[in-house]
N, C-alpha and C positions, 0 to 999 in steps of 0.2 A: 670755766671762765665766762664771765658775764659779757654780754653783748654791749657794745658802745655805738649802738646806731639807732638813729630816729628818722622815720620817712613818714609821708603823707599818709599812707594806709598801713603800714607796719610798725609795730612796737617792738620793743626790746624782748628777746627770747627770756623766758623766765619772769616777765612781768606779770602782776596780777590781771586775770581777765575779769574777774567779778566774782561773785559769791554762790554760784551755784554750779552744778557739774553733772554730768552725763551719765549715762548708763551704759552698762555694757550691752552692745548689741552682738548677738551671735555672729560668728564668722559666717559668710555664705559664699558659694561659688556658684554664680549663675551663669549658664552658658550663654553664648552670644559672641558675636564678632564685633569689632569696632566699626563704626560706620566708614565706609569707603575702603576698599582694599587696595588701591593704587598707592603704592610706596607709602603707605601709613604708618609702618613698624619696621623699625632696623634694631637689631641688637648689635651693638659694636663695643670692643673692649679696648682700654689703653691704658698703659702703665706709666704712671708718674712722668706726664710730658711736661709738668711745670709751666702750664700757660693756660689762659682763658679758653672756656669751651667754646668751640668755634660754631658759627652757623654754617655748615658746610654748603657749598654752592649747589649740589645736587645729592647730597647723601652718599657722595662717592666714597669707596674705601676698598681695601683690599680683603677679599674672604680668608677666614681661617678654617681649619678643619670642622670646627664646632658650628660652623654656620654664623659665627658673630662675625662683626667686622672690626678690623683695627682702625683706630683714629688716625685722621690724617692731618697734617700740619696746615693752617689756613694762611692765606697770602696776609691778612691782616685781622686782628682781634676786633670783635664788635664793640660799639661805643657802650659805656658802662649802663646807659639808660634802657638799652635793650637786654639787660641781665635781669634774673630773678633768682635770689639764692635763699636757701632755707635749710634748717636743720630738719632731718626726717623725724617724723612724728607718728608713733602707732597708739596714741591714746584713743579712748573711745568714750571716757566718761561722760562728756557733754550730751552726747546723743541720748545715752541711757536715762540719765538724770532727768532730761528733758521730757522724755517719754513718760517717766513716772509722774513728773508733775502734770503732764497733760491728763493722765488717766485719773488723777485727784481732782480734776476739774479746774486746773489753774494753768495760766500761761506762764512759760518760762521767762525771766527777766532777759530781753534782748541782748545785754551786755554780757550774759553769761552763754550765749549760744556760740559755739565754735565749729563753722562749717566743716573743717578738716576732719572733725571728730565724728561728724554725721556721715560724711562721705567712707571714711576708714572703718566704720561699724560693719561694713559688708565688704566680702572679700571677692573681687572678680577673678575670673580663671585666668590670670595672666600665665604665659609660659614660665615654667621654672628653669633655672639654670641647673646644668649638670654639675657644677662646681659649688663652692662655698660663698661665691659672690652674689650679684644681682642680675636679674634679667631686667631690661629696660624696654617697655613698650608704649609707644605713642599713638594715638588715635584720636578722632574727632569727628565733628559732624556740624552742619549748619543749626544755628539757634534761632534765627529770625531773618527777615527779609532786608535788613540792614547792613549786611556784610559781617554780622556778628557770628562767630562759631564758639563752640565749647571745644577745647583742646584737653585731652586727658593725658597725664603722664602716670604710668604705671610701673612699679617696682616690685620685684618679688624675690623671695630667697627660697632655698631648696628646703623641702620638709624634713623634719628630722625623723630618722628610723626609731621607733620607739623600742625596738628590741636590739638596736644596733649600739656601738660603741659611742660614749660621750664622755665629756668630762663630769666628773661628779659635781653635785650641787651643795652649797654650804649657805642654807636659808635661816635667817635670824626673823622670825615672826614678832612684830610688835603690836600687840593687841590692846586696844582701848576698851578698859572695863568701867569707864566713868559711869555715873548716874543716867546720862543720856542715852547708854547704850542698851538700857532696860527696856526700851521700847521694842515690842515685837518685830521681828525682821532685822535686829541689829546683832546683839551678841549671839543668840540662838543661831542665827545663820553664819555668824562667824566659827562658832563650834562645829556646826555641820561641815562648813567648807574645809577647815583644818582636818577634821576626820576623814573627809574625802581624799584630800592631799596625802594623808600618812599612808592610805592604802596605795596610792600610785607611785611613790618615790621608791627608789632602788636601795638595796641594803647598804651600798656605799655612800649614798647621799647622807647629809647631815642637818640636822634640825636643832635650833635653840628658839626659846620662847620666852618673851618678855611682856609683862602686862604694866599698864599705867593707869591711875585714876589722878588722885593729887600728888602722889609719888608714883616711882616706877619700882617695879621687882622683878629679878630674874627667876623665872618659874622652871626653866630647864637650860642648863648651859648647853653648848654645842655638843650634840651626841649623835654618833652614827645610828642610823635608822635600824639596820640590821635587825638585832635581838632586842631592840628597845621599843618596837611598835606599841606594846601593850602599855608600856610607861608613858609614851607620848599621850595616847589617847586617855589615860587617866588624868593627866594634867589638863587637856584640853576640856574633858568634861567637867573639871571642878572650877572652870572660870565663871566667876559670878561678878554683878556690878557693885559699884561703891563710889561714892563722893564726886569730885570735880574733874575736869580734864586738863591735864599738864602734858601736852604733846612734847614740849621741850624734855621734860624728864623722861618720856618714854624714848623718844628718838636717841637721846644722848646716852642712856643706858642701853639701848639696843646697838647702837654702833660700838659701844664699849664691849658688848659680847660678840659681836660681829668681828671685831679685830682680833680680840683674844682667842677666837676660835677660827680665824682666817685659814684657808687651806689654799696652798700654792697650787697652780693649775686647775683649780676648782672654779666653779660660778659662784661667787659670793655675792650675795643679794640681802637687803633688808626688806621685809615685806611688811607695810604698815597696813594694818586692817583698824579703821576709825571712820567716824562721821565727821573728824576734823573741825569740830566745834571747839576750839582751844578757849579756855577761859581762866587758866592758871598757868603761871610761869611766863617764859618768852612768847607771848601771843603773837608778836609782830614779825615772826618767822626768821629775823636777820641772825640771831644767834643759832638757831637751828641750821639756817642754810649754810653759815660758815663751817660748821662741823661736818655736814654732809658732803660739801665741796672738798674738804681736806681729806676725807676718808676716800673719796672716789678717785682724787687723784693720786693719793699714795698706794691705795690698797686695791683698787678697781673694784670696790665694793658699791654696787648700784642699788637704787630704791625703786621699789614697786609699790604704788599706792592703790589700794583698794578701798572704795567709799562704800558705805551703808548708811540707811536712814532716810527718812522722809525730808529732813532737813540735814544739809551736807555741806561743809565748808570747803566748796570746790575750787576757789581760787587758791585757798592756802595749801591744799593737798596738791594741786597741780603745781605750784611753785615749789615745794619740797620735792616732787619727783622730777621737775626739770633741773634742778641742781644737782640732783642725784643721778642725772644721765640715765634716768628710767622712764616709766610710763605710769598712766592711771587708768583704772576701769571703776565700774560701779555695778553692785550687784543689789538686788531688791527680792530675788526669788530663788528657790532651791534650784530651778532648772539653769538660771545664771550661774550661781555658784558652780555647779557641776561644769558648766561650760568653762569657766575660769580655771578651777582647781582641779579638774580631771583632764579636760581637752586641751587647755592652753598653758597652764604654767608648767607642767612637767615636761612637755615639748619644748617650750621657749626656754628652758633652762641652757639649752645649747645655743650660744650666741654666733651669729654669722658676721656681725659688723659693730665695731665701735666707732663713735663720733662720725656717723654717716651723714653727708651733706648732699643737696641738689643743686644743681645750677641750670637754669633753663635760659638759652639764649635765643632770641626772636630776630628774625631777618628784616631789617628796616626795608628792603625792596618790595616785600609782601604784607608786611605787618604795619597797620597805622597805630593801634592802641592795644593794650593788654591788661588784664587784671587778674591777679592770683585770688582765688577764692577761700579765704580763711589762711591759717598759718601766719597771722600776725604777730603771735609772740613766739615764733620760731626764726624771725628774721636774722640773717647772717650778712654782714657786709660782704658785698660782691668779691673785694679783694682779699677776704679772708677764706675764700672757698678750698684753696689749697694750703692754708695756714693751719696745720695740725695741732697747733697749740690752741686753737679755737675749738671748743668742744661741740659736737653734733649729737645725733641721736643713736640709741643702742638699738639694734635690730636682732631679733632672735630667728630661730629656724622657722619656716613656714609662714612668716609675714608677709603680709602685702602692703604697700604704701601707695596711696593715690593722691595725686595733686591735681586739681582742676583749674584750667584758665579759660576766662572769657575773653576772646582774641577778634578783633575787628581788622579784616585784611583789607588791602586797598583794592579799590574798584578795578576788575580786569587784571589784577596781579595773578602771575602763575610762578610757581617755583617752591623752594624751601621755605618753610615757616618756622619751625623751632628745631633746635638741637637740645636735648635733655642730656645732662651727665650726671652720674652719682660718684661719689668719693667717699672711701671708707678705709678703717684701718682693719687689718687682721686681727682678731681678738687676742691670739697667741703671740703673733710676732710684732705687732704693731706697724707692719708693712702697709704702706698706702697703695690703694688699687683704685682703679677709675673704669666706668663703662658708660657707653652712649647709645642714644636712639633718636632718630629725627621723624619728622612728619613735613608734608609739603601740602600745597593747596588741592593736590589730586586726591589727598586723603580726607579733605573736608567738605566733599561735594555732596553728599547724602544728607537727607533730613533727619535731624537726631530722633523724631518721633516716628520715623519710617519703620517699617517692619524688618526684623533679625537683628535688632542690637539691643537686645535686653541688658547686656552687662553695662553698656555705656549710658542706656536710659536710666537705669538704676542709680548709677552716680550722680546723673544729672537730676533726678528726683530729689536725691538726698541733699544735695547742694541747694536747690531752689527752695527745698522746704525750710533749711536753715536759713537762708537768705530772707524767707519771708518773715520768719519769727524775729529776725534782726531788724526788719523795716523795709526789705525789698531793694530792688535797684538793679538787679541782673537782667542783661537783654533776653528777650524770649521767653520770659517767665508765663506758663499757662494759667496761672491760679491754682490754689489749693484744691478745688474740686476734681480738677482735670489730672493734678499731680497724684490724688488719691486713686482716681479710675485707673491711670496707667500702672501704678504700684500693684492694684489688685489683679490686673491683668497680667503682669509679670509672676505675681504669686500664683495665679492658676495655671501658668504654663509650667512654672518650675516645681510647683508644689511646696513652696518655702513658706513655713510658719513665720519666720522673722520679716519676711517681706510683707506678708499680710499685716503683721503688727504695725509696720512702717505706714501701710495705707490707713488703718485704724488712727494712728497718731495724726496723720495729716488731717483726716476727718475731724477729729476731736479738735484740733486747731483751728479749723475753719469755723466750727461750731462756736467756739470760744470767742474768736475774734467777730464773730456775727456778720460775717460778709461772704460772699462768694466770687467777688471779683479778683482779679490778679493782684500782685503786690504794687506798691506804689513805685513810680518811676519819674525820672526827670522830665521836664516837659518835651524834650525832643526824642523821649523813647530810650536814651542810652542810659547805662548804668552809671550811678553816682559814684563819686569818688575814684573814678579812673583817671589817668592821666594821659596827655598828649605825649607821643614818643619824639620829644624834641630835645636838642642838647640842653643838658643841665636840669632836666626834669627830674625832681627826686623819686617819683613813682616808678616802683617795678613790680 
């Protein structure tokens, strides 16, 4: 269902972001604690309370045997302007494509930079739940001397057991074979990716393959992998390019095949591999979006978009995936293709949540202002948080989702700062579930750049980097050279190649910008576009 909400700094979910998109960033688990250990993290669970997420007076709750804490009924719900609600997002395309753009000596268009995709390109070591729900972790630290802190909301699902039981997958691959895919690193990378995946899927999984250029063709109907691996590889290896790009024909035919081959009880998904540079057919997306939305609602068929190519229709691909309750990523190298098609896609076939949303409630007694960093096109009306007819995000096994807020606390205030609640539907039964966590002022006392906080620092570096590429404005931004140095230090301690790639991307951006100072800020040093927390203020 399309969002029907417009805010000062948030746009409707599914709205075009712009025309560039990001890159796959390999998942990373960086050890480190959140800054401040005093009452900074609580995992609480609640089932179907039917009310607004509370800002609990002191994080109080009754412990259960798993160490989680059951939600408690507040005396009154918080005012609407103290709520921030969004659909969960596990996309990473914006960061990846921005990084490729930088390596080619170009700055990404600021309008195409989505900070949440930079942040979620790295996987913090949040605690994992023992069940099929979410863990909820809140932490934070001081960002500057003017009362601003960064508050991180971390959600995580239990990883899949590669050898354990899981529902079978029915995957329909829709492959762009138009002329633009003839560039090195496009169709050849798609062939390599599909070959890798063929080796990873189980005998009981099913694959179908549709190709499109000016028209679409079914190259392989829905087929059990079992004894057909050789046939699948032959079809994949025979792919060649031709003609123009009719994404409409490809998606329409792909969904026809997916519906014909629909398997009850399986994870049914369309995987679109394309540069998304549509130039034939319904290039404005509305016709395609209607079809995707209908099949998602009726059959539960979701869309996973994989972008390729030095020129990539980011906004087009993202909008398709948003309507299909799916996600987007981007690959430009064999290593990235292996990460997606060997390490991620087979494991993520097992869903943990459908229509997942998060709502963060800030306490007016301690919080003066706040700003959600990114998630502009994932906004959900606060009153729709528990409206299960309003779709959220699909989250697979082993995923992490991070949301970062800039929060200005009131001088001298002590007590609770924020309560985050995640709500999702069980993929099999559609039963709703919720789980919550809290953070207070005692958890925000440490300096974010102090020692021992690599995980939180990496989140901050990613967010500050993205914000700088968009024009700056977040409080406490240390400037690109300092961000690069801190990323390099984390890479040295963790041995992480992907964090070292982040450091190099930040350096390259600094060189291209031709400056070494921090990002632009408003005259008083506060972030631009944030709202005062007063009655009737539309900002959340």
